[in-house]
NUSELO-978714 format. One line per field, with one value per residue: x, y, z of N, C-alpha, C, O in turn; residue in one letter. Coordinates in Angstrom, 2 decimals, always signed. Layout:
N
n.east = (X:...);
n.north = (Y:...);
n.up = (Z:...);
ca.east = (X:...);
ca.north = (Y:...);
ca.up = (Z:...);
c.east = (X:...);
c.north = (Y:...);
c.up = (Z:...);
o.east = (X:...);
o.north = (Y:...);
o.up = (Z:...);
res = (A:...);
This chain:
180
n.east = (+153.37:+156.64:+159.80:+162.91:+166.17:+169.33:+172.24:+174.99:+175.46:+177.34:+178.52:+177.07:+178.25:+180.83:+182.93:+184.71:+183.74:+181.36:+178.68:+178.60:+179.75:+183.12:+183.80:+185.94:+188.54:+191.30:+192.92:+193.85:+197.26:+198.67:+200.99:+200.88:+200.93:+201.12:+201.04:+203.58:+205.02:+205.47:+203.34:+202.16:+199.42:+196.01:+192.85:+189.79:+186.95:+183.99:+181.16:+180.12:+181.93:+185.36:+188.73:+191.74:+193.60:+192.44:+191.96:+193.79:+193.43:+190.64:+191.73:+193.09:+191.55:+189.63:+190.76:+191.62:+192.52:+193.95:+192.93:+190.78:+188.84:+189.12:+187.91:+185.04:+184.31:+183.95:+181.80:+179.90:+179.18:+177.28:+175.08:+175.39:+175.74:+178.02:+180.44:+180.26:+180.44:+179.51:+179.97:+182.51:+183.71:+184.83:+185.21:+185.70:+184.67:+181.72:+179.63:+178.88:+179.91:+182.07:+185.74:+187.42:+187.75:+191.08:+193.30:+196.27:+198.61:+198.93:+201.98:+204.55:+207.93:+210.08:+209.13:+208.58:+209.65:+209.10:+207.67:+206.61:+205.72:+206.02:+204.85:+203.44:+201.69:+199.29:+197.81:+194.58:+192.63:+190.11:+186.67:+183.49:+181.27:+183.21:+185.57:+188.24:+190.54:+192.87:+195.25:+196.91:+200.27:+201.80:+204.60:+205.68:+203.99:+201.74:+198.80:+197.49:+195.28:+192.56:+191.28:+188.67:+186.67:+183.42:+181.20:+178.05:+174.90:+173.82:+175.72:+179.18:+180.69:+183.09:+185.13:+187.11:+188.99:+190.02:+192.34:+194.50:+195.54:+192.93:+189.55:+188.00:+185.90:+185.65:+183.36:+182.13:+180.20:+179.88:+178.51:+178.68:+180.50:+183.91:+185.54:+187.80);
n.north = (+39.66:+41.02:+40.93:+42.41:+42.14:+43.86:+42.69:+43.75:+46.58:+48.44:+47.96:+49.04:+51.81:+51.31:+51.06:+48.69:+46.66:+46.57:+45.15:+45.50:+44.78:+44.69:+46.07:+46.03:+43.85:+41.81:+39.73:+36.21:+36.13:+34.29:+32.40:+32.09:+30.12:+31.38:+30.83:+29.80:+31.53:+32.77:+34.37:+36.86:+36.52:+37.70:+36.58:+37.16:+38.69:+37.31:+39.13:+41.99:+42.64:+43.71:+43.12:+44.19:+44.52:+45.31:+48.03:+49.44:+49.02:+50.02:+52.92:+53.61:+53.14:+55.07:+57.30:+58.33:+59.05:+56.40:+56.68:+57.95:+56.47:+54.06:+55.20:+55.74:+53.14:+52.30:+53.56:+52.18:+50.74:+52.77:+52.63:+53.80:+53.83:+54.07:+53.03:+49.96:+46.55:+44.66:+41.98:+39.32:+37.07:+33.80:+33.03:+30.58:+28.44:+27.00:+30.10:+30.91:+28.67:+27.78:+27.93:+31.04:+34.02:+35.28:+38.01:+39.88:+41.19:+44.70:+46.55:+48.41:+47.91:+49.37:+50.67:+48.65:+46.13:+43.23:+42.92:+41.03:+41.24:+42.22:+45.39:+46.86:+49.34:+50.16:+52.81:+53.40:+55.44:+57.41:+56.97:+57.77:+56.73:+55.91:+56.30:+55.89:+53.30:+50.49:+48.14:+45.85:+44.63:+41.73:+40.75:+40.35:+38.98:+39.57:+41.84:+40.90:+42.11:+43.99:+47.17:+49.09:+52.27:+53.29:+56.03:+56.95:+58.67:+58.39:+57.23:+55.57:+52.94:+50.07:+48.01:+45.20:+42.95:+39.76:+38.33:+36.91:+33.38:+32.27:+33.25:+36.20:+38.28:+41.31:+43.46:+46.87:+49.21:+52.86:+55.49:+58.22:+61.51:+61.11:+63.13:+64.56);
n.up = (+147.43:+146.27:+147.64:+147.43:+148.17:+148.65:+148.37:+148.41:+148.95:+148.50:+146.08:+144.25:+144.05:+144.10:+141.25:+140.91:+141.91:+140.40:+138.82:+136.12:+132.94:+131.42:+128.47:+126.75:+126.40:+127.32:+124.95:+124.19:+122.64:+119.96:+117.94:+114.36:+111.45:+108.16:+104.79:+105.24:+106.63:+110.03:+111.89:+114.21:+116.21:+117.39:+119.03:+118.11:+119.78:+119.22:+119.15:+120.53:+122.67:+122.87:+122.09:+123.08:+121.22:+119.16:+119.08:+117.80:+115.14:+114.74:+115.27:+113.34:+111.23:+111.73:+111.87:+114.49:+117.83:+120.04:+122.86:+122.78:+121.13:+123.33:+125.28:+124.15:+123.64:+126.10:+126.97:+126.35:+128.73:+129.99:+128.40:+125.98:+122.66:+121.02:+119.60:+118.46:+117.88:+115.25:+114.36:+114.31:+112.24:+111.01:+107.77:+106.32:+108.19:+109.92:+110.52:+113.46:+114.91:+115.05:+114.52:+116.27:+114.57:+113.62:+113.81:+112.91:+115.30:+115.43:+115.61:+116.57:+115.48:+116.27:+118.53:+120.17:+121.73:+121.66:+119.51:+116.79:+114.20:+110.72:+109.43:+106.70:+104.87:+102.42:+101.18:+99.66:+97.30:+98.49:+97.66:+96.12:+98.92:+100.56:+103.35:+104.10:+102.90:+102.87:+102.37:+103.87:+104.50:+105.92:+107.69:+105.06:+103.55:+101.37:+101.04:+103.37:+105.05:+104.52:+105.19:+105.56:+105.87:+105.50:+104.76:+105.94:+105.97:+108.46:+110.38:+110.70:+109.07:+109.51:+108.24:+108.71:+107.00:+106.57:+104.37:+103.81:+104.44:+105.81:+105.04:+106.88:+108.45:+110.32:+111.71:+112.13:+113.65:+113.84:+115.46:+115.49:+115.37:+116.00:+118.42:+120.74);
ca.east = (+154.63:+157.89:+160.83:+164.19:+167.29:+170.44:+173.22:+176.00:+174.88:+178.43:+178.77:+176.51:+179.01:+182.12:+182.72:+185.55:+182.97:+180.11:+178.50:+178.73:+181.02:+184.15:+183.64:+187.41:+189.19:+192.52:+192.61:+195.24:+197.94:+199.28:+201.97:+200.10:+201.66:+200.34:+202.00:+205.03:+205.39:+205.17:+202.60:+201.68:+197.99:+195.00:+191.52:+189.06:+185.91:+182.83:+180.57:+179.88:+183.33:+186.65:+190.21:+192.58:+194.42:+191.22:+191.90:+194.33:+192.66:+189.67:+192.21:+193.79:+190.58:+188.77:+191.90:+191.57:+193.87:+193.59:+192.40:+189.38:+188.41:+188.75:+186.51:+184.07:+184.00:+183.75:+180.50:+178.58:+178.49:+176.51:+173.95:+175.67:+176.17:+178.94:+181.14:+179.47:+181.15:+178.45:+180.19:+183.80:+183.40:+185.75:+184.32:+185.78:+183.88:+180.30:+180.27:+178.93:+180.13:+183.53:+186.87:+187.27:+188.87:+192.23:+193.89:+197.73:+198.79:+199.60:+202.57:+205.76:+209.09:+210.89:+208.93:+207.88:+210.55:+208.35:+206.80:+207.23:+204.89:+206.42:+203.92:+203.53:+200.42:+199.44:+196.25:+193.84:+192.15:+188.73:+185.85:+181.97:+180.91:+184.64:+186.62:+189.46:+190.86:+194.36:+195.88:+197.95:+201.37:+202.32:+205.79:+205.90:+202.48:+200.71:+197.21:+196.97:+194.16:+191.91:+190.76:+187.86:+185.64:+182.61:+180.26:+176.64:+174.39:+173.75:+176.83:+180.29:+181.11:+184.43:+185.27:+188.46:+188.62:+191.45:+192.27:+195.69:+195.43:+191.57:+189.11:+187.33:+185.58:+184.94:+182.33:+181.78:+179.41:+180.41:+177.27:+179.00:+181.79:+184.89:+186.37:+188.21);
ca.north = (+41.16:+40.94:+41.60:+42.66:+42.54:+44.27:+41.94:+44.27:+47.98:+49.29:+47.47:+50.32:+52.79:+51.02:+50.40:+47.55:+45.65:+46.52:+43.41:+46.22:+44.09:+45.62:+45.49:+46.17:+42.77:+41.17:+38.06:+35.45:+36.25:+33.27:+32.59:+31.31:+30.04:+31.64:+30.52:+29.59:+32.65:+32.85:+35.72:+36.78:+37.10:+37.59:+35.91:+38.61:+38.04:+37.22:+40.04:+42.89:+42.92:+44.24:+42.90:+45.55:+44.64:+45.90:+49.49:+49.90:+48.99:+51.18:+53.89:+53.80:+53.39:+56.56:+58.44:+58.93:+58.63:+55.58:+56.85:+58.34:+54.98:+53.47:+55.97:+55.65:+51.88:+52.22:+54.20:+50.99:+50.62:+53.47:+52.35:+54.48:+52.86:+55.19:+52.16:+48.92:+45.45:+43.93:+40.68:+39.18:+35.81:+33.18:+32.96:+29.09:+27.71:+27.67:+31.34:+31.19:+27.72:+27.33:+28.81:+32.46:+35.15:+35.83:+38.93:+39.95:+42.08:+45.57:+46.87:+49.43:+47.36:+50.32:+50.98:+47.50:+44.98:+42.37:+42.96:+40.27:+41.51:+43.34:+45.90:+48.02:+49.28:+50.68:+53.12:+53.66:+56.93:+57.45:+56.98:+57.78:+57.08:+55.48:+57.52:+54.97:+51.93:+50.44:+46.82:+45.76:+43.45:+41.45:+39.82:+40.06:+38.47:+40.93:+41.93:+40.34:+42.36:+45.03:+47.88:+49.97:+52.94:+53.71:+56.76:+56.91:+59.64:+58.48:+56.24:+55.13:+51.39:+49.80:+46.67:+44.59:+41.73:+39.13:+37.92:+35.52:+32.01:+31.87:+34.72:+36.39:+39.76:+41.92:+44.59:+47.62:+50.79:+54.38:+56.12:+59.42:+61.77:+61.09:+64.04:+64.31);
ca.up = (+147.50:+146.02:+148.56:+146.87:+148.95:+148.13:+149.27:+148.42:+148.65:+148.01:+144.74:+143.47:+144.36:+143.62:+139.87:+140.74:+142.28:+139.88:+137.75:+134.59:+132.26:+130.79:+126.92:+126.31:+127.06:+126.67:+124.31:+123.74:+121.21:+119.52:+116.63:+113.35:+110.28:+107.19:+103.73:+105.43:+107.74:+111.15:+111.99:+115.70:+115.83:+118.55:+119.04:+118.03:+120.31:+118.05:+119.17:+121.58:+123.23:+122.09:+122.27:+123.49:+120.03:+117.74:+119.04:+116.86:+113.74:+114.77:+115.37:+112.14:+110.37:+111.92:+111.98:+115.58:+118.79:+120.82:+124.01:+122.09:+120.92:+124.25:+126.06:+123.33:+123.89:+127.60:+126.98:+126.34:+129.93:+130.21:+127.71:+124.55:+121.51:+120.01:+118.76:+118.41:+117.06:+114.93:+114.37:+113.99:+112.17:+109.93:+106.63:+106.22:+108.95:+110.25:+111.39:+114.74:+115.72:+114.79:+115.58:+116.55:+113.87:+114.40:+113.34:+113.34:+116.24:+114.86:+116.47:+115.74:+115.83:+116.62:+120.11:+120.91:+121.59:+121.67:+118.21:+115.71:+112.68:+110.07:+108.85:+105.63:+104.48:+101.03:+101.31:+98.47:+97.59:+98.75:+96.50:+96.98:+100.58:+101.20:+103.85:+104.22:+102.47:+103.24:+102.32:+104.94:+104.31:+107.29:+107.44:+103.53:+103.16:+100.46:+101.03:+104.43:+105.43:+104.18:+106.21:+104.84:+106.41:+104.66:+105.38:+105.54:+106.38:+109.96:+110.54:+109.86:+109.08:+109.28:+107.87:+108.49:+106.55:+106.68:+103.05:+103.67:+105.23:+105.38:+104.91:+107.59:+108.63:+111.69:+111.07:+113.45:+113.27:+114.61:+115.41:+116.03:+115.02:+117.28:+118.82:+122.33);
c.east = (+155.84:+158.83:+162.30:+165.22:+168.32:+171.31:+174.65:+175.99:+176.19:+179.06:+178.09:+177.45:+180.63:+182.50:+183.91:+184.82:+181.62:+180.10:+178.66:+180.02:+182.13:+184.08:+185.18:+188.15:+190.43:+192.22:+194.25:+195.79:+198.66:+200.31:+200.96:+201.01:+200.90:+201.20:+203.62:+205.74:+204.83:+204.50:+201.97:+200.21:+197.26:+193.76:+190.71:+187.58:+184.54:+181.80:+180.63:+181.15:+184.30:+187.74:+190.85:+193.46:+193.51:+191.33:+192.61:+193.93:+191.49:+190.30:+192.59:+192.42:+189.56:+189.65:+191.79:+192.39:+193.13:+192.52:+190.95:+188.61:+188.20:+187.63:+185.36:+183.48:+183.51:+182.34:+179.52:+178.28:+177.68:+175.03:+174.08:+176.24:+177.00:+179.45:+180.46:+180.22:+179.84:+178.92:+181.70:+183.65:+184.52:+184.62:+184.54:+185.32:+182.45:+180.25:+179.81:+179.37:+181.65:+184.76:+186.60:+188.34:+189.74:+192.98:+195.33:+197.71:+199.52:+200.48:+203.68:+207.07:+210.05:+210.51:+208.57:+208.90:+209.93:+207.73:+207.53:+206.68:+205.77:+205.34:+204.50:+202.09:+200.34:+197.76:+195.84:+193.04:+190.71:+187.83:+184.48:+181.86:+182.23:+185.22:+187.99:+189.53:+192.48:+194.25:+196.74:+198.96:+201.87:+203.54:+205.65:+204.77:+201.56:+199.54:+196.89:+195.76:+193.82:+191.17:+189.88:+186.82:+184.88:+181.70:+179.03:+176.10:+174.04:+175.18:+178.13:+180.41:+182.36:+184.45:+186.66:+188.44:+190.13:+191.35:+193.27:+195.23:+193.85:+190.93:+188.19:+186.95:+185.18:+184.37:+181.99:+180.99:+179.93:+179.17:+177.41:+180.32:+182.89:+185.85:+186.79:+187.41);
c.north = (+40.64:+41.57:+41.27:+42.78:+42.99:+43.71:+42.87:+45.94:+48.73:+49.02:+48.52:+51.57:+52.36:+50.08:+49.34:+46.58:+45.52:+45.39:+44.00:+45.26:+45.29:+45.26:+45.65:+45.19:+42.41:+39.82:+37.43:+35.87:+34.85:+33.50:+31.56:+31.22:+30.30:+31.33:+30.46:+30.39:+32.80:+34.40:+35.72:+37.49:+37.01:+37.13:+37.49:+38.03:+38.43:+38.54:+40.60:+43.25:+43.16:+43.89:+44.12:+45.78:+45.30:+47.44:+50.17:+49.97:+50.18:+52.66:+54.59:+54.24:+54.67:+57.62:+59.44:+58.65:+57.59:+55.63:+57.55:+57.21:+54.12:+53.90:+55.81:+54.18:+51.62:+52.76:+52.91:+50.82:+51.65:+53.39:+53.27:+53.72:+53.69:+54.15:+50.71:+47.87:+44.79:+42.52:+40.73:+37.55:+35.32:+32.79:+31.23:+28.11:+28.09:+28.91:+31.52:+30.13:+27.18:+28.08:+30.16:+33.00:+35.17:+36.83:+39.13:+41.20:+43.30:+46.25:+47.69:+48.37:+48.04:+50.72:+49.63:+46.16:+43.68:+42.07:+41.99:+40.18:+42.38:+44.08:+46.87:+48.01:+50.17:+51.16:+53.56:+55.11:+56.66:+57.58:+56.87:+57.68:+56.44:+56.54:+57.08:+53.76:+51.72:+48.94:+46.93:+44.59:+43.28:+40.35:+39.20:+39.29:+39.69:+40.79:+40.97:+40.63:+43.76:+45.59:+48.88:+50.62:+53.37:+54.65:+56.49:+58.09:+59.70:+57.71:+56.14:+53.51:+51.27:+48.52:+45.95:+43.18:+40.90:+38.20:+36.90:+34.56:+31.56:+33.23:+34.87:+37.90:+40.14:+43.13:+45.55:+48.94:+51.67:+55.18:+57.89:+60.01:+61.67:+62.05:+64.04:+64.97);
c.up = (+147.09:+146.90:+147.97:+148.11:+148.25:+148.94:+149.56:+148.30:+147.96:+146.80:+143.91:+143.23:+143.79:+142.15:+139.53:+141.24:+141.76:+139.10:+136.35:+134.08:+131.35:+129.30:+126.16:+127.18:+126.65:+126.57:+124.21:+122.48:+121.15:+118.12:+115.65:+112.34:+109.00:+106.09:+104.02:+106.35:+109.11:+111.47:+113.79:+115.55:+117.25:+118.01:+119.18:+118.88:+119.09:+118.09:+120.46:+122.34:+122.08:+122.53:+122.07:+122.10:+118.81:+118.09:+118.11:+115.55:+113.82:+114.73:+113.89:+110.81:+110.51:+112.06:+113.30:+116.83:+119.50:+122.18:+123.77:+121.86:+122.35:+125.34:+125.12:+123.75:+125.19:+127.83:+126.98:+127.73:+130.39:+129.08:+126.35:+123.67:+120.41:+119.09:+118.97:+117.30:+116.60:+115.11:+114.29:+113.63:+111.16:+108.81:+105.93:+107.03:+109.31:+111.11:+112.79:+115.70:+115.69:+115.26:+115.44:+115.35:+114.61:+113.25:+113.72:+114.16:+115.41:+115.97:+115.89:+116.27:+116.40:+118.14:+120.57:+120.74:+121.46:+120.58:+117.27:+114.40:+112.18:+109.23:+107.79:+105.32:+103.18:+101.10:+99.76:+98.57:+97.53:+97.70:+96.90:+98.58:+101.16:+102.06:+103.98:+103.87:+102.59:+103.10:+103.16:+104.71:+105.59:+107.07:+105.96:+102.90:+102.38:+100.76:+101.98:+104.77:+104.60:+105.35:+105.49:+105.88:+105.53:+105.41:+104.91:+106.12:+107.90:+110.95:+109.91:+110.01:+108.74:+109.26:+107.87:+108.06:+106.06:+105.28:+102.84:+104.63:+104.88:+105.30:+106.22:+107.95:+109.95:+111.11:+112.64:+112.73:+114.46:+114.53:+115.64:+115.50:+116.34:+117.45:+120.29:+123.07);
o.east = (+156.14:+158.74:+162.80:+164.96:+168.37:+171.34:+175.29:+176.66:+176.05:+180.02:+178.62:+177.34:+181.39:+182.40:+184.19:+185.26:+180.79:+181.07:+178.84:+181.05:+181.87:+184.32:+185.34:+188.40:+190.70:+191.68:+195.35:+195.13:+199.17:+200.37:+200.42:+201.86:+200.02:+202.37:+204.56:+206.84:+203.61:+205.15:+201.48:+199.91:+197.77:+193.51:+190.88:+187.16:+184.29:+181.60:+181.06:+181.25:+184.18:+187.94:+190.64:+193.95:+193.95:+190.72:+192.27:+194.12:+191.49:+189.62:+192.42:+192.34:+188.86:+189.28:+191.82:+193.11:+191.91:+191.59:+190.12:+187.60:+187.14:+186.81:+184.38:+182.31:+182.67:+181.74:+178.47:+177.09:+177.24:+174.09:+173.07:+177.20:+176.68:+179.08:+180.10:+180.52:+179.07:+178.34:+182.27:+183.49:+185.12:+183.48:+183.70:+185.50:+181.99:+180.72:+180.45:+179.36:+182.13:+184.76:+185.72:+189.47:+189.68:+193.19:+195.70:+196.98:+200.54:+199.99:+203.78:+207.12:+210.91:+211.41:+208.13:+208.88:+210.74:+207.17:+208.72:+207.00:+206.32:+204.87:+205.56:+201.36:+201.30:+196.78:+196.62:+192.86:+190.17:+188.16:+184.14:+182.35:+182.29:+185.37:+188.88:+188.72:+193.26:+193.28:+197.39:+198.44:+202.30:+203.44:+205.54:+204.77:+200.84:+199.08:+196.05:+194.97:+194.70:+190.61:+190.52:+186.16:+185.44:+181.34:+178.77:+176.89:+173.97:+175.34:+178.30:+180.22:+182.90:+183.88:+187.37:+187.89:+191.05:+190.39:+193.14:+194.56:+193.53:+191.60:+187.64:+187.81:+184.46:+184.87:+181.73:+181.16:+180.27:+178.82:+176.47:+181.23:+182.65:+186.91:+186.03:+187.53);
o.north = (+39.61:+42.80:+40.15:+43.59:+42.56:+44.03:+42.79:+46.43:+49.51:+49.69:+48.83:+52.24:+53.11:+48.87:+49.03:+45.45:+44.75:+44.74:+43.22:+45.07:+46.38:+44.10:+45.32:+45.41:+42.71:+39.02:+37.98:+35.98:+34.34:+34.52:+30.53:+32.09:+29.48:+31.58:+30.88:+30.09:+32.96:+35.44:+34.76:+38.56:+36.38:+37.19:+38.47:+36.92:+39.43:+39.05:+39.96:+44.46:+42.95:+44.39:+44.93:+46.88:+45.69:+48.17:+51.25:+50.99:+51.13:+53.58:+55.74:+55.12:+55.14:+58.75:+60.67:+57.68:+57.68:+54.86:+57.62:+57.09:+53.51:+53.23:+55.73:+54.06:+50.73:+52.42:+52.83:+50.75:+51.35:+54.18:+53.49:+52.99:+53.89:+54.17:+50.60:+48.21:+44.37:+41.84:+41.82:+36.76:+36.16:+32.36:+30.73:+26.94:+29.21:+28.89:+32.38:+30.30:+26.24:+28.77:+30.56:+32.55:+35.11:+36.50:+38.61:+42.15:+43.05:+46.54:+47.66:+48.08:+47.44:+51.06:+49.69:+45.37:+42.93:+40.98:+42.05:+39.32:+43.23:+43.43:+47.50:+47.03:+50.88:+50.42:+53.95:+55.75:+55.89:+58.32:+56.11:+58.51:+56.46:+57.66:+57.92:+52.97:+52.66:+48.39:+47.97:+43.48:+44.18:+39.32:+38.01:+39.06:+40.52:+39.65:+40.13:+39.69:+44.47:+44.94:+49.60:+49.90:+53.92:+54.32:+55.97:+58.66:+60.76:+57.84:+56.54:+52.97:+52.00:+47.85:+46.21:+42.32:+41.36:+37.44:+36.08:+34.93:+30.78:+34.25:+33.86:+38.74:+39.42:+43.73:+45.14:+49.46:+51.34:+55.54:+58.65:+59.24:+62.11:+62.00:+63.46:+64.93);
o.up = (+147.68:+146.98:+148.00:+148.99:+147.10:+150.13:+150.60:+147.39:+147.01:+146.41:+142.85:+142.21:+143.18:+141.98:+138.37:+141.00:+142.23:+138.73:+135.42:+134.73:+130.83:+128.98:+124.99:+128.37:+125.49:+127.33:+124.18:+121.45:+122.14:+117.44:+116.05:+112.22:+108.71:+106.38:+103.34:+106.82:+109.21:+111.28:+114.39:+115.02:+118.17:+116.81:+119.92:+118.54:+118.42:+116.98:+121.42:+122.59:+120.87:+123.64:+121.16:+121.81:+117.73:+117.31:+117.62:+114.88:+113.04:+114.26:+113.49:+109.95:+109.61:+112.35:+113.35:+116.62:+119.64:+122.42:+124.68:+122.55:+122.49:+125.98:+125.86:+124.13:+125.37:+128.85:+127.63:+128.01:+131.50:+129.17:+125.68:+123.92:+119.24:+117.92:+120.14:+116.16:+117.47:+115.96:+114.22:+114.56:+110.50:+109.00:+105.18:+106.70:+109.09:+112.24:+113.39:+116.92:+116.32:+116.28:+114.68:+115.19:+115.84:+112.08:+114.77:+113.87:+114.78:+117.06:+114.66:+117.47:+117.05:+118.91:+121.72:+119.79:+120.91:+120.53:+117.00:+113.58:+112.89:+108.29:+107.83:+105.43:+102.90:+101.09:+98.90:+99.60:+96.74:+96.78:+97.80:+99.34:+102.38:+101.57:+103.96:+104.36:+102.44:+103.61:+103.30:+104.74:+106.31:+106.40:+105.67:+101.70:+102.93:+100.81:+101.64:+104.88:+104.12:+106.23:+104.72:+106.63:+104.59:+106.54:+103.83:+106.87:+108.53:+112.16:+108.76:+111.09:+107.91:+110.12:+106.89:+108.74:+105.38:+105.11:+101.94:+105.60:+103.99:+105.45:+106.67:+107.70:+110.64:+110.15:+113.77:+111.63:+115.60:+113.41:+115.88:+115.19:+117.46:+116.83:+121.07:+124.30);
res = (M:I:N:H:Q:L:I:N:P:D:A:L:L:D:P:A:E:S:S:M:P:D:Y:L:V:S:T:Q:T:I:D:E:V:V:G:G:V:R:V:R:V:F:E:V:P:K:A:R:F:F:S:T:H:E:I:I:Y:L:A:A:A:L:T:T:E:L:D:V:I:K:R:R:I:E:E:L:K:L:G:R:K:T:I:Q:K:L:Y:A:V:R:L:D:T:E:P:W:G:G:K:P:L:T:L:P:V:L:C:D:K:G:Q:D:R:E:C:T:N:D:L:R:S:R:T:K:R:A:Q:G:N:M:V:Y:S:A:Y:L:T:I:N:G:I:G:K:F:L:K:I:T:T:L:R:Y:P:S:H:Y:E:V:D:V:V:R:L:A:G:Y:K:G:I:A:R:Y:T:V:N:T:K:L:T:P);
């Protein structure tokens, strides 16, 4: 006979003490030199978890509000897989063993005093199953990133591809329409 003991029954009721993981985490920001230019970047978790800085990428690619993206990510705690990160890897090293992928912090210099990155985007016309496509220029480095959203019959796929310095990709799937 197996005897199960519950050590702290209040942890089942109090989400602050719950063992459910937070899928939205803060990650380190660092300054990286790319082509002789300083760029503020953040480390992207390899899979499953999302950096708080990734929310802006997903909101832009899905033309959705930040709060809606955050709520859908937190639904992972409930077993719902509305938004999932498939992977985030550098393509210049061994994919799962090397250094983490870093992406520029996207911010508005007019609203955020600590913002160091200057951002310009150029969107492309959507074709075929492509819903959204944009090249981002960061601190004067053209085509630093490419963000693409593809629509399939059952889901959307968002790809964030780093093109400057080294190559890398973060891929996400979205299994529902994102409405508030």
